[in-house]
All heavy atoms as TSV, in Angstrom:
chain	resi	resn	atom	element	x	y	z
A	1	MET	N	N	-45.506	53.124	20.888
A	1	MET	CA	C	-46.417	52.821	21.978
A	1	MET	C	C	-47.802	53.334	21.569
A	1	MET	O	O	-47.938	54.466	21.130
A	1	MET	CB	C	-45.932	53.507	23.256
A	1	MET	CG	C	-46.838	53.320	24.424
A	1	MET	SD	S	-46.420	54.219	25.948
A	1	MET	CE	C	-44.675	54.253	25.973
A	2	THR	N	N	-48.785	52.497	21.778
A	2	THR	CA	C	-50.150	52.899	21.451
A	2	THR	C	C	-50.743	53.722	22.595
A	2	THR	O	O	-50.219	53.739	23.707
A	2	THR	CB	C	-51.038	51.668	21.215
A	2	THR	OG1	O	-51.182	50.960	22.455
A	2	THR	CG2	C	-50.465	50.755	20.141
A	3	GLU	N	N	-51.839	54.378	22.304
A	3	GLU	CA	C	-52.523	55.163	23.329
A	3	GLU	C	C	-53.039	54.250	24.446
A	3	GLU	O	O	-52.978	54.606	25.629
A	3	GLU	CB	C	-53.681	55.936	22.704
A	3	GLU	CG	C	-54.305	56.946	23.625
A	3	GLU	CD	C	-55.350	57.790	22.932
A	3	GLU	OE1	O	-55.190	58.102	21.739
A	3	GLU	OE2	O	-56.334	58.142	23.610
A	4	ALA	N	N	-53.492	53.056	24.084
A	4	ALA	CA	C	-53.975	52.098	25.083
A	4	ALA	C	C	-52.835	51.626	25.988
A	4	ALA	O	O	-53.021	51.485	27.204
A	4	ALA	CB	C	-54.635	50.907	24.398
A	5	GLU	N	N	-51.662	51.369	25.399
A	5	GLU	CA	C	-50.510	50.958	26.205
A	5	GLU	C	C	-50.090	52.069	27.158
A	5	GLU	O	O	-49.786	51.809	28.323
A	5	GLU	CB	C	-49.333	50.568	25.305
A	5	GLU	CG	C	-49.532	49.259	24.582
A	5	GLU	CD	C	-48.434	48.973	23.575
A	5	GLU	OE1	O	-47.874	49.927	22.989
A	5	GLU	OE2	O	-48.145	47.784	23.366
A	6	ALA	N	N	-50.089	53.316	26.666
A	6	ALA	CA	C	-49.721	54.443	27.524
A	6	ALA	C	C	-50.702	54.584	28.684
A	6	ALA	O	O	-50.289	54.826	29.827
A	6	ALA	CB	C	-49.674	55.735	26.703
A	7	ALA	N	N	-51.985	54.407	28.417
A	7	ALA	CA	C	-52.997	54.498	29.475
A	7	ALA	C	C	-52.826	53.360	30.481
A	7	ALA	O	O	-52.935	53.567	31.697
A	7	ALA	CB	C	-54.392	54.465	28.867
A	8	TYR	N	N	-52.534	52.153	29.991
A	8	TYR	CA	C	-52.322	51.008	30.882
A	8	TYR	C	C	-51.103	51.236	31.778
A	8	TYR	O	O	-51.144	50.996	32.988
A	8	TYR	CB	C	-52.152	49.719	30.069
A	8	TYR	CG	C	-51.916	48.508	30.927
A	8	TYR	CD1	C	-52.971	47.894	31.589
A	8	TYR	CD2	C	-50.639	47.982	31.110
A	8	TYR	CE1	C	-52.769	46.787	32.400
A	8	TYR	CE2	C	-50.420	46.885	31.911
A	8	TYR	CZ	C	-51.489	46.288	32.554
A	8	TYR	OH	O	-51.276	45.200	33.356
A	9	ILE	N	N	-50.005	51.728	31.187
A	9	ILE	CA	C	-48.792	51.986	31.954
A	9	ILE	C	C	-49.038	53.061	33.008
A	9	ILE	O	O	-48.584	52.943	34.148
A	9	ILE	CB	C	-47.625	52.366	31.015
A	9	ILE	CG1	C	-47.216	51.149	30.180
A	9	ILE	CG2	C	-46.431	52.904	31.794
A	9	ILE	CD1	C	-46.292	51.462	29.029
A	10	ALA	N	N	-49.773	54.107	32.647
A	10	ALA	CA	C	-50.091	55.168	33.611
A	10	ALA	C	C	-50.889	54.612	34.782
A	10	ALA	O	O	-50.603	54.915	35.949
A	10	ALA	CB	C	-50.861	56.291	32.923
A	11	GLY	N	N	-51.875	53.786	34.497
A	11	GLY	CA	C	-52.674	53.177	35.563
A	11	GLY	C	C	-51.863	52.215	36.406
A	11	GLY	O	O	-52.009	52.161	37.633
A	12	LEU	N	N	-50.993	51.452	35.763
A	12	LEU	CA	C	-50.132	50.511	36.478
A	12	LEU	C	C	-49.216	51.253	37.436
A	12	LEU	O	O	-49.082	50.883	38.605
A	12	LEU	CB	C	-49.307	49.698	35.475
A	12	LEU	CG	C	-48.399	48.619	36.027
A	12	LEU	CD1	C	-49.218	47.516	36.680
A	12	LEU	CD2	C	-47.537	48.041	34.923
A	13	PHE	N	N	-48.604	52.335	36.951
A	13	PHE	CA	C	-47.713	53.103	37.816
A	13	PHE	C	C	-48.489	53.789	38.934
A	13	PHE	O	O	-48.011	53.876	40.066
A	13	PHE	CB	C	-46.914	54.131	37.017
A	13	PHE	CG	C	-45.832	54.774	37.828
A	13	PHE	CD1	C	-44.650	54.099	38.057
A	13	PHE	CD2	C	-46.008	56.013	38.397
A	13	PHE	CE1	C	-43.654	54.661	38.840
A	13	PHE	CE2	C	-45.026	56.586	39.173
A	13	PHE	CZ	C	-43.847	55.909	39.391
A	14	ASP	N	N	-49.686	54.263	38.637
A	14	ASP	CA	C	-50.517	54.908	39.657
A	14	ASP	C	C	-50.850	53.928	40.782
A	14	ASP	O	O	-50.831	54.297	41.955
A	14	ASP	CB	C	-51.794	55.442	39.024
A	14	ASP	CG	C	-52.647	56.233	39.998
A	14	ASP	OD1	O	-52.083	57.004	40.806
A	14	ASP	OD2	O	-53.883	56.096	39.947
A	15	GLY	N	N	-51.101	52.677	40.425
A	15	GLY	CA	C	-51.479	51.688	41.434
A	15	GLY	C	C	-50.311	50.990	42.108
A	15	GLY	O	O	-50.377	50.670	43.298
A	16	GLU	N	N	-49.247	50.718	41.370
A	16	GLU	CA	C	-48.151	49.892	41.884
A	16	GLU	C	C	-46.808	50.625	41.980
A	16	GLU	O	O	-45.839	50.056	42.457
A	16	GLU	CB	C	-47.958	48.661	40.986
A	16	GLU	CG	C	-49.173	47.781	40.821
A	16	GLU	CD	C	-49.556	47.051	42.093
A	16	GLU	OE1	O	-48.685	46.787	42.927
A	16	GLU	OE2	O	-50.749	46.759	42.240
A	17	GLY	N	N	-46.749	51.849	41.515
A	17	GLY	CA	C	-45.468	52.533	41.401
A	17	GLY	C	C	-45.163	53.486	42.537
A	17	GLY	O	O	-46.024	53.857	43.327
A	18	THR	N	N	-43.894	53.891	42.582
A	18	THR	CA	C	-43.429	54.870	43.547
A	18	THR	C	C	-42.265	55.658	42.948
A	18	THR	O	O	-41.531	55.142	42.106
A	18	THR	CB	C	-43.006	54.202	44.871
A	18	THR	OG1	O	-42.670	55.201	45.820
A	18	THR	CG2	C	-41.816	53.288	44.694
A	19	ILE	N	N	-42.123	56.890	43.383
A	19	ILE	CA	C	-40.994	57.725	42.986
A	19	ILE	C	C	-40.235	58.097	44.251
A	19	ILE	O	O	-40.844	58.520	45.232
A	19	ILE	CB	C	-41.460	59.002	42.262
A	19	ILE	CG1	C	-42.187	58.639	40.970
A	19	ILE	CG2	C	-40.278	59.926	41.963
A	19	ILE	CD1	C	-42.788	59.814	40.248
A	20	THR	N	N	-38.925	57.914	44.238
A	20	THR	CA	C	-38.101	58.284	45.386
A	20	THR	C	C	-36.995	59.220	44.926
A	20	THR	O	O	-36.604	59.215	43.763
A	20	THR	CB	C	-37.475	57.052	46.064
A	20	THR	OG1	O	-36.690	56.339	45.109
A	20	THR	CG2	C	-38.532	56.121	46.631
A	21	TYR	N	N	-36.507	60.023	45.847
A	21	TYR	CA	C	-35.393	60.911	45.548
A	21	TYR	C	C	-34.494	61.026	46.769
A	21	TYR	O	O	-34.919	60.845	47.897
A	21	TYR	CB	C	-35.879	62.290	45.099
A	21	TYR	CG	C	-36.651	63.044	46.150
A	21	TYR	CD1	C	-36.011	63.938	46.999
A	21	TYR	CD2	C	-38.018	62.852	46.298
A	21	TYR	CE1	C	-36.715	64.629	47.971
A	21	TYR	CE2	C	-38.728	63.539	47.267
A	21	TYR	CZ	C	-38.072	64.428	48.095
A	21	TYR	OH	O	-38.766	65.095	49.055
A	22	LYS	N	N	-33.231	61.291	46.496
A	22	LYS	CA	C	-32.249	61.398	47.566
A	22	LYS	C	C	-31.201	62.432	47.151
A	22	LYS	O	O	-30.730	62.420	46.015
A	22	LYS	CB	C	-31.571	60.048	47.794
A	22	LYS	CG	C	-30.505	60.070	48.853
A	22	LYS	CD	C	-29.827	58.715	48.978
A	22	LYS	CE	C	-28.738	58.769	50.009
A	22	LYS	NZ	N	-28.015	57.519	50.129
A	23	LYS	N	N	-30.881	63.312	48.047
A	23	LYS	CA	C	-29.832	64.306	47.814
A	23	LYS	C	C	-28.540	63.785	48.433
A	23	LYS	O	O	-28.550	63.277	49.551
A	23	LYS	CB	C	-30.233	65.629	48.453
A	23	LYS	CG	C	-29.286	66.766	48.189
A	23	LYS	CD	C	-29.830	68.038	48.822
A	23	LYS	CE	C	-28.896	69.179	48.637
A	23	LYS	NZ	N	-29.381	70.400	49.291
A	24	TYR	N	N	-27.446	63.905	47.692
A	24	TYR	CA	C	-26.156	63.460	48.207
A	24	TYR	C	C	-25.054	64.372	47.684
A	24	TYR	O	O	-25.256	65.141	46.753
A	24	TYR	CB	C	-25.891	61.999	47.842
A	24	TYR	CG	C	-25.777	61.738	46.360
A	24	TYR	CD1	C	-24.534	61.673	45.750
A	24	TYR	CD2	C	-26.905	61.556	45.575
A	24	TYR	CE1	C	-24.421	61.438	44.401
A	24	TYR	CE2	C	-26.803	61.326	44.220
A	24	TYR	CZ	C	-25.565	61.266	43.642
A	24	TYR	OH	O	-25.451	61.035	42.291
A	25	LYS	N	N	-23.919	64.301	48.300
A	25	LYS	CA	C	-22.744	65.088	47.900
A	25	LYS	C	C	-21.866	64.231	46.997
A	25	LYS	O	O	-21.658	63.053	47.257
A	25	LYS	CB	C	-21.924	65.516	49.118
A	25	LYS	CG	C	-22.675	66.320	50.140
A	25	LYS	CD	C	-22.773	67.752	49.727
A	25	LYS	CE	C	-23.360	68.572	50.884
A	25	LYS	NZ	N	-23.664	69.916	50.479
A	26	GLU	N	N	-21.362	64.855	45.943
A	26	GLU	CA	C	-20.457	64.150	45.044
A	26	GLU	C	C	-19.196	64.985	44.862
A	26	GLU	O	O	-19.277	66.176	44.576
A	26	GLU	CB	C	-21.130	63.902	43.699
A	26	GLU	CG	C	-20.299	63.026	42.798
A	26	GLU	CD	C	-21.075	62.561	41.585
A	26	GLU	OE1	O	-22.134	61.941	41.755
A	26	GLU	OE2	O	-20.598	62.839	40.474
A	27	LYS	N	N	-18.065	64.343	45.062
A	27	LYS	CA	C	-16.786	65.053	44.923
A	27	LYS	C	C	-16.308	64.959	43.478
A	27	LYS	O	O	-16.266	63.892	42.889
A	27	LYS	CB	C	-15.740	64.450	45.849
A	27	LYS	CG	C	-15.984	64.749	47.299
A	27	LYS	CD	C	-14.839	64.249	48.171
A	27	LYS	CE	C	-15.097	64.604	49.618
A	27	LYS	NZ	N	-14.007	64.175	50.474
A	28	LYS	N	N	-15.962	66.104	42.934
A	28	LYS	CA	C	-15.361	66.198	41.604
A	28	LYS	C	C	-14.027	66.915	41.758
A	28	LYS	O	O	-13.708	67.438	42.828
A	28	LYS	CB	C	-16.265	66.993	40.659
A	28	LYS	CG	C	-17.639	66.418	40.468
A	28	LYS	CD	C	-17.610	65.338	39.447
A	28	LYS	CE	C	-19.033	64.854	39.189
A	28	LYS	NZ	N	-19.114	63.947	38.100
A	29	LYS	N	N	-13.261	66.976	40.702
A	29	LYS	CA	C	-11.957	67.638	40.818
A	29	LYS	C	C	-12.084	69.142	41.044
A	29	LYS	O	O	-11.163	69.761	41.544
A	29	LYS	CB	C	-11.089	67.333	39.602
A	29	LYS	CG	C	-11.662	67.724	38.282
A	29	LYS	CD	C	-10.738	67.289	37.164
A	29	LYS	CE	C	-11.419	67.427	35.823
A	29	LYS	NZ	N	-10.589	66.948	34.741
A	30	ASN	N	N	-13.242	69.724	40.729
A	30	ASN	CA	C	-13.450	71.159	40.940
A	30	ASN	C	C	-14.181	71.468	42.241
A	30	ASN	O	O	-14.568	72.604	42.479
A	30	ASN	CB	C	-14.227	71.767	39.772
A	30	ASN	CG	C	-13.435	71.723	38.488
A	30	ASN	OD1	O	-12.216	71.705	38.509
A	30	ASN	ND2	N	-14.124	71.709	37.380
A	31	GLY	N	N	-14.427	70.472	43.077
A	31	GLY	CA	C	-15.114	70.708	44.347
A	31	GLY	C	C	-16.194	69.672	44.606
A	31	GLY	O	O	-16.292	68.665	43.928
A	32	THR	N	N	-16.994	69.946	45.616
A	32	THR	CA	C	-18.080	69.051	46.008
A	32	THR	C	C	-19.405	69.654	45.568
A	32	THR	O	O	-19.656	70.839	45.761
A	32	THR	CB	C	-18.075	68.844	47.537
A	32	THR	OG1	O	-16.802	68.313	47.921
A	32	THR	CG2	C	-19.152	67.879	47.967
A	33	TYR	N	N	-20.252	68.824	44.987
A	33	TYR	CA	C	-21.517	69.287	44.457
A	33	TYR	C	C	-22.681	68.511	45.055
A	33	TYR	O	O	-22.557	67.328	45.362
A	33	TYR	CB	C	-21.549	69.112	42.929
A	33	TYR	CG	C	-20.485	69.889	42.220
A	33	TYR	CD1	C	-19.255	69.324	41.931
A	33	TYR	CD2	C	-20.699	71.210	41.862
A	33	TYR	CE1	C	-18.269	70.041	41.283
A	33	TYR	CE2	C	-19.723	71.947	41.214
A	33	TYR	CZ	C	-18.511	71.351	40.918
A	33	TYR	OH	O	-17.535	72.069	40.285
A	34	ASP	N	N	-23.810	69.217	45.194
A	34	ASP	CA	C	-25.042	68.544	45.573
A	34	ASP	C	C	-25.596	67.846	44.335
A	34	ASP	O	O	-25.692	68.442	43.264
A	34	ASP	CB	C	-26.091	69.537	46.085
A	34	ASP	CG	C	-25.738	70.099	47.446
A	34	ASP	OD1	O	-25.001	69.437	48.194
A	34	ASP	OD2	O	-26.216	71.194	47.775
A	35	CYS	N	N	-25.967	66.590	44.487
A	35	CYS	CA	C	-26.549	65.819	43.397
A	35	CYS	C	C	-27.849	65.180	43.884
A	35	CYS	O	O	-28.057	65.008	45.078
A	35	CYS	CB	C	-25.590	64.718	42.939
A	35	CYS	SG	S	-24.082	65.339	42.216
A	36	TRP	N	N	-28.701	64.831	42.944
A	36	TRP	CA	C	-29.971	64.188	43.256
A	36	TRP	C	C	-30.041	62.851	42.539
A	36	TRP	O	O	-29.657	62.738	41.386
A	36	TRP	CB	C	-31.143	65.055	42.802
A	36	TRP	CG	C	-31.299	66.289	43.605
A	36	TRP	CD1	C	-30.738	67.510	43.357
A	36	TRP	CD2	C	-32.042	66.430	44.807
A	36	TRP	NE1	N	-31.096	68.398	44.324
A	36	TRP	CE2	C	-31.904	67.766	45.230
A	36	TRP	CE3	C	-32.822	65.567	45.575
A	36	TRP	CZ2	C	-32.519	68.250	46.376
A	36	TRP	CZ3	C	-33.433	66.054	46.705
A	36	TRP	CH2	C	-33.273	67.375	47.102
A	37	ARG	N	N	-30.538	61.852	43.229
A	37	ARG	CA	C	-30.832	60.561	42.617
A	37	ARG	C	C	-32.343	60.404	42.653
A	37	ARG	O	O	-32.953	60.413	43.716
A	37	ARG	CB	C	-30.165	59.420	43.373
A	37	ARG	CG	C	-30.485	58.059	42.776
A	37	ARG	CD	C	-29.716	56.940	43.434
A	37	ARG	NE	N	-28.303	57.192	43.557
A	37	ARG	CZ	C	-27.392	56.955	42.610
A	37	ARG	NH1	N	-27.769	56.455	41.460
A	37	ARG	NH2	N	-26.123	57.204	42.829
A	38	ILE	N	N	-32.949	60.318	41.490
A	38	ILE	CA	C	-34.393	60.174	41.376
A	38	ILE	C	C	-34.674	58.836	40.708
A	38	ILE	O	O	-34.071	58.509	39.678
A	38	ILE	CB	C	-34.993	61.324	40.549
A	38	ILE	CG1	C	-34.656	62.659	41.207
A	38	ILE	CG2	C	-36.502	61.147	40.409
A	38	ILE	CD1	C	-34.987	63.863	40.372
A	39	SER	N	N	-35.564	58.046	41.282
A	39	SER	CA	C	-35.875	56.750	40.695
A	39	SER	C	C	-37.378	56.498	40.723
A	39	SER	O	O	-38.092	56.977	41.601
A	39	SER	CB	C	-35.133	55.622	41.423
A	39	SER	OG	O	-35.561	55.530	42.755
A	40	MET	N	N	-37.812	55.757	39.718
A	40	MET	CA	C	-39.199	55.312	39.620
A	40	MET	C	C	-39.176	53.803	39.739
A	40	MET	O	O	-38.332	53.139	39.144
A	40	MET	CB	C	-39.789	55.727	38.280
A	40	MET	CG	C	-39.819	57.221	38.078
A	40	MET	SD	S	-40.270	57.718	36.410
A	40	MET	CE	C	-41.944	57.130	36.309
A	41	GLU	N	N	-40.108	53.255	40.502
A	41	GLU	CA	C	-40.098	51.819	40.763
A	41	GLU	C	C	-41.518	51.282	40.744
A	41	GLU	O	O	-42.448	51.929	41.215
A	41	GLU	CB	C	-39.470	51.582	42.138
A	41	GLU	CG	C	-39.379	50.148	42.547
A	41	GLU	CD	C	-38.684	50.001	43.895
A	41	GLU	OE1	O	-37.613	50.595	44.088
A	41	GLU	OE2	O	-39.251	49.298	44.739
A	42	ILE	N	N	-41.666	50.092	40.166
A	42	ILE	CA	C	-42.922	49.351	40.250
A	42	ILE	C	C	-42.588	48.015	40.878
A	42	ILE	O	O	-41.715	47.298	40.394
A	42	ILE	CB	C	-43.561	49.140	38.866
A	42	ILE	CG1	C	-43.966	50.469	38.267
A	42	ILE	CG2	C	-44.765	48.219	38.974
A	42	ILE	CD1	C	-44.560	50.369	36.876
A	43	ALA	N	N	-43.250	47.704	41.977
A	43	ALA	CA	C	-43.026	46.429	42.668
A	43	ALA	C	C	-44.300	45.592	42.568
A	43	ALA	O	O	-45.362	46.013	43.013
A	43	ALA	CB	C	-42.664	46.674	44.126
A	44	MET	N	N	-44.175	44.441	41.923
A	44	MET	CA	C	-45.314	43.536	41.806
A	44	MET	C	C	-44.806	42.116	41.583
A	44	MET	O	O	-43.625	41.914	41.329
A	44	MET	CB	C	-46.253	43.976	40.681
A	44	MET	CG	C	-45.628	44.077	39.319
A	44	MET	SD	S	-46.689	44.819	38.060
A	44	MET	CE	C	-48.075	43.738	38.036
A	45	THR	N	N	-45.692	41.140	41.686
A	45	THR	CA	C	-45.276	39.739	41.607
A	45	THR	C	C	-45.352	39.167	40.197
A	45	THR	O	O	-44.759	38.125	39.935
A	45	THR	CB	C	-46.143	38.869	42.539
A	45	THR	OG1	O	-47.514	39.038	42.186
A	45	THR	CG2	C	-45.931	39.274	43.995
A	46	ASP	N	N	-46.056	39.799	39.269
A	46	ASP	CA	C	-46.193	39.278	37.908
A	46	ASP	C	C	-45.035	39.779	37.044
A	46	ASP	O	O	-45.080	40.865	36.478
A	46	ASP	CB	C	-47.529	39.698	37.312
A	46	ASP	CG	C	-47.839	38.975	36.019
A	46	ASP	OD1	O	-46.913	38.375	35.422
A	46	ASP	OD2	O	-49.011	38.997	35.596
A	47	ARG	N	N	-43.989	38.975	36.951
A	47	ARG	CA	C	-42.776	39.368	36.227
A	47	ARG	C	C	-43.043	39.620	34.746
A	47	ARG	O	O	-42.439	40.500	34.148
A	47	ARG	CB	C	-41.700	38.293	36.402
A	47	ARG	CG	C	-40.389	38.646	35.733
A	47	ARG	CD	C	-39.310	37.606	36.025
A	47	ARG	NE	N	-38.116	37.849	35.275
A	47	ARG	CZ	C	-37.160	38.700	35.608
A	47	ARG	NH1	N	-37.270	39.393	36.716
A	47	ARG	NH2	N	-36.089	38.853	34.847
A	48	SER	N	N	-43.974	38.881	34.154
A	48	SER	CA	C	-44.230	39.041	32.720
A	48	SER	C	C	-44.710	40.455	32.389
A	48	SER	O	O	-44.368	40.993	31.333
A	48	SER	CB	C	-45.246	38.006	32.238
A	48	SER	OG	O	-46.506	38.207	32.848
A	49	VAL	N	N	-45.468	41.068	33.258
A	49	VAL	CA	C	-45.922	42.441	33.044
A	49	VAL	C	C	-44.729	43.393	33.085
A	49	VAL	O	O	-44.621	44.311	32.271
A	49	VAL	CB	C	-46.982	42.853	34.092
A	49	VAL	CG1	C	-47.324	44.328	33.974
A	49	VAL	CG2	C	-48.231	42.002	33.954
A	50	LEU	N	N	-43.809	43.161	34.021
A	50	LEU	CA	C	-42.631	44.020	34.138
A	50	LEU	C	C	-41.698	43.860	32.941
A	50	LEU	O	O	-41.117	44.833	32.467
A	50	LEU	CB	C	-41.897	43.734	35.448
A	50	LEU	CG	C	-42.710	44.025	36.713
A	50	LEU	CD1	C	-41.951	43.560	37.941
A	50	LEU	CD2	C	-43.060	45.486	36.806
A	51	VAL	N	N	-41.574	42.635	32.435
A	51	VAL	CA	C	-40.754	42.403	31.236
A	51	VAL	C	C	-41.376	43.148	30.055
A	51	VAL	O	O	-40.684	43.837	29.296
A	51	VAL	CB	C	-40.627	40.890	30.945
A	51	VAL	CG1	C	-40.017	40.646	29.575
A	51	VAL	CG2	C	-39.805	40.210	32.025
A	52	TRP	N	N	-42.690	43.029	29.893
A	52	TRP	CA	C	-43.389	43.747	28.828
A	52	TRP	C	C	-43.167	45.252	28.952
A	52	TRP	O	O	-42.914	45.935	27.968
A	52	TRP	CB	C	-44.884	43.413	28.878
A	52	TRP	CG	C	-45.703	44.281	27.988
A	52	TRP	CD1	C	-45.899	44.121	26.647
A	52	TRP	CD2	C	-46.400	45.472	28.359
A	52	TRP	NE1	N	-46.690	45.148	26.170
A	52	TRP	CE2	C	-47.014	45.981	27.203
A	52	TRP	CE3	C	-46.575	46.158	29.555
A	52	TRP	CZ2	C	-47.783	47.141	27.213
A	52	TRP	CZ3	C	-47.343	47.308	29.563
A	52	TRP	CH2	C	-47.933	47.784	28.402
A	53	LEU	N	N	-43.253	45.768	30.172
A	53	LEU	CA	C	-43.096	47.196	30.423
A	53	LEU	C	C	-41.717	47.691	29.997
A	53	LEU	O	O	-41.595	48.713	29.324
A	53	LEU	CB	C	-43.331	47.484	31.908
A	53	LEU	CG	C	-43.266	48.928	32.363
A	53	LEU	CD1	C	-44.344	49.747	31.688
A	53	LEU	CD2	C	-43.412	49.011	33.864
A	54	THR	N	N	-40.660	46.957	30.345
A	54	THR	CA	C	-39.308	47.375	29.948
A	54	THR	C	C	-39.125	47.287	28.431
A	54	THR	O	O	-38.415	48.103	27.850
A	54	THR	CB	C	-38.218	46.542	30.658
A	54	THR	OG1	O	-38.397	45.166	30.343
A	54	THR	CG2	C	-38.248	46.744	32.151
A	55	GLU	N	N	-39.792	46.340	27.787
A	55	GLU	CA	C	-39.709	46.231	26.323
A	55	GLU	C	C	-40.415	47.400	25.646
A	55	GLU	O	O	-39.909	47.977	24.693
A	55	GLU	CB	C	-40.295	44.901	25.858
A	55	GLU	CG	C	-39.451	43.706	26.233
A	55	GLU	CD	C	-40.135	42.383	25.938
A	55	GLU	OE1	O	-41.313	42.380	25.492
A	55	GLU	OE2	O	-39.494	41.342	26.154
A	56	VAL	N	N	-41.592	47.753	26.127
A	56	VAL	CA	C	-42.356	48.848	25.525
A	56	VAL	C	C	-41.655	50.187	25.741
A	56	VAL	O	O	-41.552	51.003	24.829
A	56	VAL	CB	C	-43.793	48.894	26.092
A	56	VAL	CG1	C	-44.518	50.162	25.675
A	56	VAL	CG2	C	-44.577	47.677	25.653
A	57	LEU	N	N	-41.146	50.416	26.955
A	57	LEU	CA	C	-40.499	51.684	27.263
A	57	LEU	C	C	-39.069	51.762	26.736
A	57	LEU	O	O	-38.529	52.844	26.559
A	57	LEU	CB	C	-40.493	51.923	28.777
A	57	LEU	CG	C	-41.866	52.108	29.420
A	57	LEU	CD1	C	-41.728	52.269	30.922
A	57	LEU	CD2	C	-42.607	53.285	28.811
A	58	GLY	N	N	-38.435	50.612	26.537
A	58	GLY	CA	C	-37.062	50.593	26.047
A	58	GLY	C	C	-36.044	50.998	27.096
A	58	GLY	O	O	-34.936	51.418	26.762
A	59	CYS	N	N	-36.402	50.887	28.375
A	59	CYS	CA	C	-35.472	51.218	29.452
A	59	CYS	C	C	-35.915	50.505	30.721
A	59	CYS	O	O	-36.996	49.935	30.786
A	59	CYS	CB	C	-35.411	52.728	29.690
A	59	CYS	SG	S	-36.958	53.435	30.255
A	60	GLY	N	N	-35.047	50.549	31.716
A	60	GLY	CA	C	-35.367	49.953	33.008
A	60	GLY	C	C	-34.585	48.681	33.267
A	60	GLY	O	O	-34.000	48.092	32.358
A	61	THR	N	N	-34.563	48.292	34.515
A	61	THR	CA	C	-33.915	47.051	34.930
A	61	THR	C	C	-34.884	46.278	35.812
A	61	THR	O	O	-35.748	46.859	36.467
A	61	THR	CB	C	-32.619	47.314	35.729
A	61	THR	OG1	O	-32.931	48.129	36.856
A	61	THR	CG2	C	-31.585	48.013	34.884
A	62	LEU	N	N	-34.722	44.977	35.825
A	62	LEU	CA	C	-35.541	44.108	36.678
A	62	LEU	C	C	-34.655	43.496	37.744
A	62	LEU	O	O	-33.644	42.865	37.432
A	62	LEU	CB	C	-36.202	43.009	35.856
A	62	LEU	CG	C	-37.188	43.467	34.783
A	62	LEU	CD1	C	-37.669	42.279	33.965
A	62	LEU	CD2	C	-38.348	44.192	35.409
A	63	ASN	N	N	-35.024	43.700	38.994
A	63	ASN	CA	C	-34.285	43.151	40.123
A	63	ASN	C	C	-35.260	42.456	41.052
A	63	ASN	O	O	-36.325	43.010	41.356
A	63	ASN	CB	C	-33.556	44.254	40.906
A	63	ASN	CG	C	-32.537	44.968	40.045
A	63	ASN	OD1	O	-31.702	44.344	39.418
A	63	ASN	ND2	N	-32.632	46.276	40.009
A	64	LYS	N	N	-34.887	41.293	41.521
A	64	LYS	CA	C	-35.696	40.592	42.502
A	64	LYS	C	C	-35.410	41.178	43.881
A	64	LYS	O	O	-34.248	41.319	44.268
A	64	LYS	CB	C	-35.387	39.099	42.489
A	64	LYS	CG	C	-36.339	38.282	43.301
A	64	LYS	CD	C	-36.109	36.795	43.101
A	64	LYS	CE	C	-37.136	36.007	43.866
A	64	LYS	NZ	N	-37.019	34.584	43.618
A	65	LYS	N	N	-36.465	41.541	44.601
A	65	LYS	CA	C	-36.307	42.121	45.926
A	65	LYS	C	C	-36.777	41.117	46.973
A	65	LYS	O	O	-37.780	40.443	46.785
A	65	LYS	CB	C	-37.135	43.398	46.058
A	65	LYS	CG	C	-36.587	44.556	45.293
A	65	LYS	CD	C	-37.342	45.793	45.627
A	65	LYS	CE	C	-36.355	46.903	45.853
A	65	LYS	NZ	N	-36.981	48.117	46.313
A	66	PRO	N	N	-36.070	41.059	48.093
A	66	PRO	CA	C	-36.536	40.180	49.174
A	66	PRO	C	C	-37.844	40.709	49.756
A	66	PRO	O	O	-38.124	41.898	49.699
A	66	PRO	CB	C	-35.410	40.242	50.207
A	66	PRO	CG	C	-34.677	41.501	49.907
A	66	PRO	CD	C	-34.863	41.785	48.451
A	67	ARG	N	N	-38.622	39.804	50.305
A	67	ARG	CA	C	-39.896	40.209	50.923
A	67	ARG	C	C	-39.671	41.036	52.143
A	67	ARG	O	O	-38.771	40.940	52.856
A	67	ARG	CB	C	-40.708	38.988	51.287
A	67	ARG	CG	C	-41.178	38.262	50.062
A	67	ARG	CD	C	-42.004	37.076	50.466
A	67	ARG	NE	N	-42.464	36.429	49.263
A	67	ARG	CZ	C	-43.627	35.868	49.132
A	67	ARG	NH1	N	-44.450	35.847	50.146
A	67	ARG	NH2	N	-43.978	35.320	48.017
């Protein structure tokens, strides 16, 4: 990733992104544990930018969300 790409991604996430977290209980064979689900999301209409973003970062999924 170039420095310009990193700066673009940072600006994109600053403008279009969100971070959410949720605490939940998970049962294991040794008891119940508190767990956290943390997610980062960018919601926008230009799919090509999101495809590029997942290619550059090497992670992420693309899901269509209802309006």
